Structures are given as C-alpha cells and as structure tokens.
C-alpha positions as CSV (number, residue, x, y, z in Angstrom):
1,M,-39.8,168.0,78.8
2,K,-35.8,167.6,79.9
3,N,-35.0,167.4,83.4
4,L,-32.4,170.0,83.9
5,E,-31.4,169.5,88.0
6,P,-28.1,168.6,88.5
7,W,-26.8,165.3,88.6
8,E,-26.3,163.7,92.0
9,A,-24.0,160.5,93.4
10,V,-25.8,158.0,95.5
11,I,-23.3,156.1,97.6
12,G,-23.3,152.9,99.9
13,L,-20.4,151.2,101.0
14,E,-20.4,147.8,102.1
15,T,-17.4,147.1,105.0
16,H,-15.4,143.8,105.1
17,V,-13.4,144.3,108.4
18,Q,-11.4,141.4,109.8
19,L,-11.9,140.4,114.0
20,N,-8.2,139.9,115.3
21,T,-9.5,136.8,116.6
22,K,-6.6,134.6,117.1
23,S,-8.4,131.5,115.2
24,K,-10.8,131.4,112.8
25,I,-14.7,132.1,113.1
26,F,-15.8,128.0,113.2
27,T,-12.1,126.2,113.7
28,S,-9.2,126.4,115.6
29,A,-7.1,127.4,112.7
30,S,-4.7,130.0,113.2
31,T,-5.1,133.4,111.3
32,A,-1.6,134.5,111.4
33,F,-0.3,136.6,108.6
34,G,1.7,136.6,106.4
35,D,3.0,132.4,106.8
36,E,3.8,130.3,104.1
37,P,0.8,129.5,101.6
38,N,-1.9,126.7,102.5
39,T,-0.6,126.0,106.2
40,H,-3.3,127.3,108.2
41,V,-5.8,125.4,106.9
42,D,-7.9,122.1,108.3
43,P,-10.7,119.8,107.5
44,V,-13.3,122.9,108.6
45,V,-12.2,125.1,106.1
46,C,-12.0,122.8,103.2
47,G,-15.8,121.5,104.0
48,L,-14.6,118.2,104.1
49,P,-17.6,115.4,104.8
50,G,-18.1,114.9,108.8
51,T,-16.9,118.2,110.1
52,L,-18.7,120.3,112.2
53,P,-18.7,124.1,112.5
54,V,-19.0,126.1,115.5
55,L,-18.6,129.3,116.3
56,N,-15.7,130.8,117.7
57,E,-17.1,133.0,121.0
58,T,-14.8,136.1,120.8
59,V,-16.1,136.6,117.3
60,L,-19.5,136.9,118.6
61,E,-18.5,139.3,121.3
62,Y,-16.3,141.6,118.8
63,A,-19.6,141.5,116.4
64,V,-21.9,143.0,118.9
65,K,-19.4,145.4,121.0
66,T,-18.9,146.2,116.9
67,S,-22.9,146.6,116.5
68,L,-22.9,149.1,119.9
69,A,-20.5,151.3,118.7
70,L,-22.0,151.9,115.5
71,N,-25.7,152.9,116.8
72,L,-27.1,149.4,115.7
73,N,-29.8,147.6,117.2
74,V,-29.0,144.0,117.8
75,A,-31.2,141.5,117.5
76,E,-31.7,138.5,120.1
77,H,-32.0,135.7,118.2
78,C,-30.0,135.8,114.7
79,K,-29.1,132.5,112.3
80,F,-26.0,131.7,109.4
81,D,-26.9,130.9,106.2
82,R,-25.4,129.7,103.4
83,K,-24.5,131.6,100.6
84,Q,-23.8,129.3,97.0
85,Y,-20.3,131.1,95.8
86,F,-18.6,129.1,93.6
87,Y,-14.8,130.5,92.9
88,P,-11.7,129.1,93.1
89,D,-10.9,130.7,96.6
90,L,-13.5,129.2,98.3
91,P,-13.0,125.1,98.5
92,K,-16.3,124.5,100.2
93,N,-17.8,126.0,97.3
94,Y,-20.3,128.0,99.7
95,Q,-20.0,130.9,101.9
96,I,-20.9,131.0,105.7
97,S,-22.7,133.8,105.9
98,Q,-25.7,136.1,107.5
99,F,-29.2,136.5,105.3
100,D,-32.5,138.1,106.6
101,E,-31.7,137.7,110.2
102,P,-28.2,139.3,110.7
103,L,-27.1,140.4,114.0
104,A,-27.7,143.7,114.0
105,E,-29.0,146.5,111.9
106,N,-30.5,150.2,111.6
107,G,-27.6,152.0,113.1
108,W,-26.1,155.6,111.8
109,L,-22.2,156.8,112.2
110,E,-21.4,160.8,112.5
111,V,-18.8,161.9,110.1
112,E,-17.1,164.5,110.4
113,I,-16.2,165.8,106.5
114,S,-13.2,168.6,106.0
115,E,-12.9,170.3,102.6
116,K,-11.0,172.2,100.9
117,D,-11.3,175.1,102.3
118,N,-10.6,173.5,105.9
119,E,-14.5,174.2,106.8
120,T,-15.9,171.3,108.0
121,Y,-19.7,170.0,108.0
122,L,-21.2,166.5,110.4
123,K,-23.2,164.2,108.4
124,K,-25.1,161.3,109.6
125,I,-24.9,158.4,107.4
126,G,-27.4,155.1,108.4
127,I,-26.3,151.9,108.2
128,E,-28.2,149.6,107.4
129,R,-26.9,146.2,108.7
130,L,-24.0,144.1,109.9
131,H,-23.1,140.6,109.9
132,M,-20.6,138.1,110.6
133,E,-18.9,135.6,108.0
134,E,-15.7,134.4,107.2
135,D,-13.7,135.3,104.8
136,A,-12.5,134.3,100.9
137,G,-8.7,132.7,99.9
138,K,-6.7,134.5,97.9
139,L,-6.5,134.1,94.2
140,V,-3.1,135.2,93.0
141,H,-2.9,135.5,89.5
142,V,0.9,135.4,87.9
143,G,2.4,137.0,84.9
144,S,-0.2,139.2,84.6
145,D,-1.5,142.5,86.1
146,R,-5.0,140.9,87.7
147,L,-7.5,141.9,84.8
148,A,-6.2,140.0,81.8
149,G,-3.4,137.9,80.5
150,S,-2.5,135.6,83.1
151,K,-1.0,132.5,82.6
152,Y,-2.0,130.6,85.5
153,S,-3.4,131.2,89.3
154,L,-2.6,130.5,92.4
155,V,-4.8,129.3,95.5
156,D,-3.9,130.4,99.2
157,Y,-6.5,129.0,101.6
158,N,-4.9,130.4,104.4
159,R,-7.4,133.8,104.6
160,A,-10.4,131.2,104.4
161,G,-12.4,130.6,107.3
162,I,-11.2,134.4,109.0
163,A,-13.9,135.7,110.5
164,L,-15.2,138.9,109.3
165,V,-18.2,141.4,109.8
166,E,-19.7,143.2,107.1
167,I,-20.9,146.5,107.9
168,V,-23.5,147.7,105.4
169,S,-24.2,151.3,104.7
170,K,-27.6,152.5,103.5
171,P,-27.7,155.0,100.6
172,D,-27.0,158.1,102.2
173,I,-23.2,159.3,101.1
174,R,-23.2,161.7,97.8
175,S,-19.5,162.2,97.2
176,G,-16.2,160.8,96.9
177,R,-15.0,163.0,100.1
178,E,-17.9,161.9,102.1
179,A,-17.4,158.1,101.1
180,S,-13.6,158.2,102.1
181,E,-14.0,159.8,105.3
182,Y,-17.1,157.6,106.7
183,A,-14.9,154.3,106.1
184,S,-12.0,156.0,107.5
185,E,-14.2,156.5,110.4
186,I,-15.0,153.0,110.6
187,R,-11.4,152.0,111.1
188,R,-10.8,154.5,113.6
189,T,-13.9,152.9,115.3
190,V,-12.6,149.3,115.2
191,R,-9.3,150.4,116.2
192,Y,-10.5,152.6,119.2
193,L,-12.7,149.0,120.1
194,G,-9.6,146.6,119.7
195,V,-11.5,143.8,117.5
196,S,-9.6,144.7,114.3
197,D,-6.2,146.1,113.0
198,G,-7.8,147.8,110.4
199,N,-4.7,147.1,107.7
200,M,-6.1,148.0,104.2
201,Q,-2.4,146.7,102.6
202,E,-3.2,143.2,104.3
203,G,-6.6,143.3,103.6
204,S,-8.3,143.9,107.3
205,L,-10.4,146.2,106.0
206,R,-12.0,146.2,103.0
207,C,-14.9,148.7,101.1
208,D,-17.0,147.8,98.0
209,V,-18.5,150.5,96.9
210,N,-21.5,150.6,95.5
211,I,-22.3,153.5,93.3
212,S,-25.4,155.8,91.2
213,V,-26.2,158.8,89.6
214,R,-29.1,160.6,89.3
215,R,-31.2,163.6,88.4
216,G,-31.6,165.6,91.2
217,P,-32.7,164.4,94.8
218,N,-36.3,163.8,94.1
219,A,-35.8,160.9,91.0
220,P,-35.2,157.8,91.4
221,F,-32.2,156.0,92.3
222,G,-30.4,154.8,88.9
223,T,-29.0,151.5,88.2
224,K,-25.7,151.0,90.8
225,V,-22.7,149.6,89.9
226,E,-19.9,148.3,92.4
227,I,-16.0,149.2,92.6
228,K,-13.9,146.9,94.1
229,N,-10.3,146.7,94.5
230,M,-9.6,150.0,96.4
231,N,-6.6,149.8,99.0
232,S,-6.7,153.2,100.4
233,F,-9.1,156.2,101.5
234,S,-7.6,158.3,98.3
235,A,-8.5,155.3,95.7
236,I,-12.2,155.4,97.5
237,Q,-12.5,158.8,96.8
238,K,-10.6,158.6,93.7
239,A,-12.4,155.9,92.1
240,C,-16.1,157.1,93.6
241,E,-15.2,160.8,91.4
242,Y,-14.1,158.5,88.1
243,E,-17.1,156.4,88.1
244,I,-20.2,159.7,88.7
245,Q,-18.4,161.0,85.9
246,R,-18.3,158.1,83.9
247,Q,-22.1,157.6,84.3
248,I,-22.8,161.3,83.6
249,D,-21.1,161.1,80.4
250,I,-22.7,158.3,79.6
251,Y,-26.6,159.0,80.2
252,E,-25.5,162.5,78.9
253,N,-24.4,161.1,75.6
254,G,-28.0,158.8,75.8
255,G,-26.1,155.3,76.8
256,K,-27.3,153.0,79.2
257,I,-25.6,152.0,82.8
258,Y,-25.3,148.6,83.6
259,Q,-25.7,146.6,86.9
260,E,-22.1,145.3,87.3
261,T,-18.9,145.0,88.9
262,R,-16.0,147.1,88.0
263,L,-12.6,147.4,89.4
264,W,-10.0,150.1,89.8
265,D,-7.4,150.1,88.3
266,E,-5.0,152.6,90.3
267,A,-2.0,153.0,87.9
268,K,-4.3,153.9,85.1
269,Q,-6.7,156.2,87.4
270,L,-10.0,154.6,86.4
271,T,-12.5,152.0,86.7
272,K,-13.3,149.0,84.4
273,S,-15.7,145.9,84.3
274,M,-15.1,142.8,86.0
275,R,-18.1,141.3,85.1
276,L,-21.8,141.6,85.5
277,K,-23.5,142.4,88.8
278,E,-25.5,138.7,90.6
279,G,-28.5,139.4,92.5
280,S,-29.0,138.1,95.8
281,S,-31.2,135.0,94.8
282,D,-28.3,133.9,92.7
283,Y,-26.5,132.6,95.8
284,R,-29.0,130.3,96.6
285,Y,-28.7,131.2,100.3
286,F,-30.1,129.2,103.1
287,P,-30.3,128.4,106.5
288,D,-26.4,126.6,107.6
289,P,-27.9,123.1,108.5
290,D,-24.7,122.5,111.3
291,L,-25.0,126.3,112.7
292,G,-27.8,126.6,115.2
293,P,-29.4,129.8,116.1
294,I,-27.8,132.5,117.9
295,E,-29.2,134.0,121.2
296,I,-27.9,136.8,122.9
297,T,-29.2,138.0,126.2
298,K,-29.8,141.0,127.9
299,E,-27.8,140.9,130.6
300,Q,-24.5,139.8,127.7
301,K,-25.8,142.7,125.6
302,E,-25.1,145.5,128.5
303,Q,-22.4,143.9,129.3
304,W,-20.8,144.2,126.4
305,L,-21.6,148.0,125.8
306,N,-20.5,148.9,129.4
307,E,-17.0,147.9,127.8
308,L,-16.7,150.1,124.9
309,P,-14.0,152.5,125.4
310,E,-14.8,156.2,124.9
311,L,-14.7,156.3,120.4
312,P,-13.2,158.6,118.5
313,F,-16.3,161.5,118.1
314,K,-16.6,161.3,121.7
315,K,-12.9,162.4,122.3
316,R,-13.1,164.7,119.1
317,E,-16.1,166.7,120.8
318,K,-14.3,166.5,124.6
319,Y,-10.9,168.1,123.0
320,V,-12.5,171.3,121.1
321,K,-14.9,171.7,124.3
322,E,-13.1,171.3,127.4
323,L,-9.4,171.2,126.2
324,G,-9.6,174.4,123.7
325,L,-8.3,172.9,120.7
326,S,-9.4,173.6,117.1
327,S,-11.7,171.1,115.6
328,Y,-8.8,170.3,112.9
329,D,-6.6,169.4,115.8
330,S,-9.0,167.4,117.7
331,R,-9.4,165.5,114.7
332,V,-5.7,164.8,114.0
333,I,-4.9,164.4,117.8
334,S,-7.7,161.7,117.6
335,D,-6.9,160.0,114.6
336,E,-5.2,156.8,117.1
337,V,-6.5,155.3,119.9
338,F,-2.6,155.2,120.8
339,M,-2.0,159.1,120.4
340,A,-5.2,159.8,121.8
341,N,-4.3,158.2,125.4
342,F,-1.1,159.5,125.3
343,F,-1.9,163.5,124.7
344,E,-4.4,162.7,127.2
345,E,-1.9,161.4,129.8
346,T,1.2,164.0,129.1
347,V,-2.3,166.9,129.2
348,A,-3.0,164.5,133.0
349,N,1.1,165.6,133.6
350,G,0.2,169.6,133.2
351,A,1.2,170.2,130.1
352,E,-1.0,173.1,128.1
353,P,-3.2,171.2,125.5
354,K,-2.5,172.9,122.4
355,L,1.4,172.4,123.2
356,A,0.8,168.7,123.7
357,S,-1.1,168.5,121.0
358,N,1.7,170.0,118.3
359,W,4.3,168.4,119.5
360,I,2.7,164.8,119.5
361,T,1.4,165.3,116.0
362,S,4.2,166.9,114.2
363,D,7.5,166.2,115.8
364,I,7.0,163.1,117.4
365,V,4.6,161.8,115.0
366,G,7.4,162.8,112.0
367,Y,10.5,161.4,113.9
368,L,8.3,158.1,114.0
369,K,7.6,158.3,110.7
370,S,10.8,158.4,109.8
371,N,11.8,155.5,111.6
372,K,9.3,153.0,110.3
373,Q,7.7,153.2,113.5
374,N,4.2,152.7,115.0
375,F,2.7,155.2,117.9
376,A,2.6,151.7,119.8
377,D,6.4,151.2,119.5
378,L,6.3,155.0,121.6
379,K,8.9,154.6,124.4
380,L,9.4,158.5,125.4
381,S,6.1,158.4,128.2
382,P,3.9,160.8,129.0
383,I,5.6,162.3,132.2
384,N,8.2,163.3,129.6
385,L,6.8,165.3,127.7
386,A,4.8,167.0,130.3
387,E,7.9,167.6,131.8
388,M,9.9,169.5,128.5
389,I,6.7,171.6,127.4
390,N,6.8,172.7,130.9
391,M,10.5,173.7,130.9
392,I,9.8,175.9,127.3
393,S,7.1,177.4,128.9
394,K,8.9,178.2,132.2
395,K,11.7,179.1,129.7
396,V,14.0,176.6,131.2
397,I,14.9,175.7,127.6
398,S,13.7,176.9,124.2
399,G,11.9,175.3,121.7
400,K,15.2,174.5,119.8
401,I,16.9,172.9,122.5
402,A,13.8,170.7,122.8
403,K,13.8,169.9,119.3
404,E,17.3,169.2,119.3
405,I,16.9,166.9,122.7
406,L,13.7,165.6,121.5
407,P,15.1,162.1,119.9
408,E,16.9,161.2,122.6
409,L,14.3,161.6,124.9
410,I,12.1,159.2,122.5
411,Q,15.2,156.8,122.2
412,D,15.8,156.2,125.9
413,N,12.8,158.1,127.6
414,I,15.2,159.9,129.9
415,S,14.4,162.8,132.1
416,P,14.5,166.2,130.2
417,Q,15.5,167.7,133.5
418,K,18.2,165.5,133.9
419,I,19.5,165.6,130.1
420,V,19.8,169.6,130.6
421,E,21.2,169.9,133.8
422,E,24.5,166.8,132.1
423,K,25.1,168.6,129.0
424,G,24.5,172.4,130.4
425,L,21.4,173.6,128.3
426,A,19.4,175.3,130.4
427,M,19.1,179.2,129.3
428,I,20.3,181.7,131.4
429,S,17.6,183.9,132.2
430,D,19.4,187.2,134.6
431,S,20.6,188.9,133.1
432,A,23.2,190.4,135.7
433,S,24.9,186.5,134.4
434,I,24.9,187.4,130.8
435,L,26.0,191.1,130.9
436,P,29.6,190.4,132.0
437,I,30.1,187.3,129.2
438,I,28.9,189.8,126.4
439,E,31.4,192.8,127.4
440,E,34.0,190.0,127.0
441,L,32.6,189.8,123.2
442,I,32.6,193.4,122.5
443,I,36.5,193.4,124.1
444,E,37.6,190.2,121.8
445,Y,35.8,191.4,118.5
446,P,36.3,194.9,118.4
447,K,36.2,195.5,114.8
448,E,33.2,193.0,114.1
449,V,31.0,196.0,117.3
450,K,33.0,199.0,115.3
451,S,31.3,197.2,111.9
452,F,28.2,196.4,113.7
453,K,28.4,200.6,114.8
454,E,28.5,202.1,111.6
455,G,26.1,200.0,110.2
456,K,26.8,196.1,109.7
457,T,23.2,194.9,111.4
458,K,24.2,191.4,110.1
459,L,27.0,191.7,112.4
460,L,24.0,190.7,115.2
461,G,24.1,186.8,114.2
462,F,27.2,186.5,114.7
463,F,27.8,188.0,118.1
464,C,24.7,185.6,119.0
465,R,25.9,182.4,118.1
466,S,29.0,183.2,119.7
467,A,27.2,184.0,123.0
468,Y,25.5,180.8,122.0
469,E,28.9,179.0,121.8
470,K,29.3,180.3,125.6
471,K,26.5,178.5,126.4
472,L,24.1,181.9,126.2
473,K,20.6,181.2,125.4
474,A,18.1,183.6,126.3
475,K,16.1,185.0,124.5
476,Q,17.2,188.6,125.0
477,I,20.5,188.5,124.1
478,P,19.8,190.3,120.4
479,N,18.3,193.6,122.6
480,L,21.5,193.4,125.2
481,L,24.1,193.4,122.7
482,I,22.3,196.0,120.8
483,N,22.4,198.2,124.0
484,L,26.0,197.7,124.9
485,F,26.8,198.9,122.0
486,Q,25.4,201.9,121.7
487,K,26.7,202.4,125.0
488,N,30.2,201.8,124.2
C-alpha cells in the first residue's frame, strides 16, 4: 500500500566557527584577515619534517566556553586526530581534527522561531558534539564561476591552520526557517562570548547543511545530501527549501537520491552537484602522534563557566518579563551584544524601556547603517540618550526636535540639554507665554484669519508653521489658534 503521509524534512547543520585568536591553533603564525596571500605561513602550517605543533591555550579556553554556553558536556579527556584530506588547500595533506574523543558532546540550543504572521514558537535543537580543528586554505578559481570552466586555480594558505570549532547539530531541524534561526543563534552566542566575530562574509562562520526527506515523522531517514557555499542566513533558508522540494520531486517521480555534496548557486537560486559524499572511513582517522591528550580539570571548567556572560536567550527572557518589551522587540534589541548592553545602560539611566528600544533599533541603527558604521563604534553615551528620551517624556522637546538633534548627539556625544538650550529648541508649555505671540500672528495675517474662519481650515498648517518660526513648539498651538479665531 502506498504511503500517503506528508513529506517531512530532516535537517542537521555542521557549523564551523573561526575563533578570534591572534595566532593559529598550533603555531604562532598570524591570523590577520585580508593581508597579502601566503604571508602567514610557516613550517608548522606546511607540516614540514621536523616541526611539532603546540596547542594554543586560548583556543582551548574559547572552545570550552562555547561548549558550556551550548549546554554541552565537556569531556575530562580528549585527543586530536589526523584526518587524511588530499586537497590543494591543505599543504600537509591531512587536517588535525578530533574524531572519536571530541571536546564536548550532547548539548542543546533553544531557538525562537518567528513566522510570517509574527507568531513565534520555541524549539530545543539538540547538539551532537563540538570539536576543535584547524582550517584549510582558500582556493581561488580564476576565469570561472567557481563551479566549472576555470583555466587555473590559485591557493592562499593564510587561512590554513586557523583555529576552528565545529558544532554538529542533531537532525532535529524540520524547515529552512528553523535552520536559519539556529545558525543565527549560534552566531549570537559566539559573539556574546567574544570568541568569534561570526562574520559570514569573511568566512568566520560557515554552515554546511545535511538534508533528507521522509514520509512522515515515523518513517526511517532518507538519503542525506550535504549543501555547501552558503554565505548568509537567508541563503541557508532558501537552499533548504529548494533542496527539500528537489528531493520530494525526485522521489515522487520514482527517482533515487544519491549521497553527495552539492553547492548553493546564489545567482540561480538552486543547488548543483559537486561530488559524491565521502564517509568517515574514507578519511582514515588515526590519533595525531605529535599532540598528547588534553585534560580539563573540574576547577578550570568551573572557572570558565563563571566567566560566561549573560547569553542572548536569557536577555530576551528578561526584557519580556522584567522590562515589558514585546517578544519581537526583545529579539531585535538582543541581536547584538553591543546593542543589548547599550540598551540596558540607557534604561539604567532612567529611560522608559519601550522608548529606549524604539530609538535604538530604529533611529540609531538607521543612522549607523546609512553611515556604514557598527554599533561598537557608536560615540553616543547611554546617559545622553536617556537624557534625550526623558526630555521628550517631560515635553521639554518634541519627538521631531529629538530626531533633528540626534545626528549631532551621535557624532559628538553632546548633552541634549546643552544643545536644546544653545539653539533655543525647548517647547513652551505655558499658555500665558504662547497667547501673546499667537495674537500677533492674527494681527499680522488678517486675510488668512478671515479665510480660515470662512472654512479654509487647511490654513491652520500655515499658522502652525508661522508659530514654529517664532520658536513656539507646543502641541497645544492648533487648539489655541482655533479658540482665538472663534473669539475674533
């Protein structure tokens, strides 16, 4: 009997995170990005005879902290292995990684998934393991589109030997949206920890997706396909959605899925076959004879655990429960650690949380984007932003005036009170002070007053602008004008 169960995707992610150490994992060679090709290479990177690798202690610290943040069980002992990897971008012809005794196993990450109708749900995604390894170099295919037709290729070994942690999820992901949000939360976490900048454009965070489809949740797993070459979270989602449909179409037409590695073509929005997928036996792992086993003491692990910052999911929970933000606002404001810390300091200086969130995520972020700046570069202090927000709340200035002075505040970090006083921007809230000036307007523009009283109510805007030029910025001006017109 034909199985009529709806198709279900089964997805797992392998996330490679480049650790932001100053030197490589087993040598003192620099990790600086963007320098001339092949300028950060030494005998250890090339695996020349007589050289010995030495583990960078900071790599171990960062890897353990990442493991703890992802709720993984950190092993008391682990070891390094050699993975036979015959590609031009690995000068040694093997990669030092971890195989059967990784640093950490069996963790989880809770992810908040937002849907199109703005509803959200929480999903706990299991993490199989986290292990340390060295990166390979970079191949540049000249005169082609990466996939075919290259006349020759160049290799840059600057990236070879840079420290990575590979985070392997369990096959708990069921959609492209969940895959994208999981990868985003991994990046938030490592950025909060300060162990990586997570810049996908520079290759600091790279995700490979393993994906298959099956008939319903109780069916056995199908043949999985690995997808590479995704440089954004939107690409991860689109690649998953395309591949899910591709595999369903093949099965429903009586075809067969082969275990292979495919590439995501961003321009054509589809996946392309690259090579048949190797199994672990093809890599012929064996313990690295030059690196001894690693022992992590209970005391050291507890010290690193105590050094962990408050993580994104904890901040989101706090913003909703304690500060009254919506789920959406809490996600936006906690997306970047510098933004979250700035927000918290602004609120601590007396700003109303919702107003602080709105100004930060809208006007300030908009300014930074238009000027190609990062939040970490922001000169404006939380104290001055809180002062400006409180001036709006107390009706000292209007929101419009605040928007006008904000660029100056951001550029020079000046007290908003000082700017308002120097430029005479404060609103007049005393009706007794406003009335004499409005009466002057009525005397100055008798024809316009007559037309207004005859029904041309659009002239109210003209009088408001005229009042504004006389530095009257009170919200009650329109009502006062109307009352005066009626009396006169």
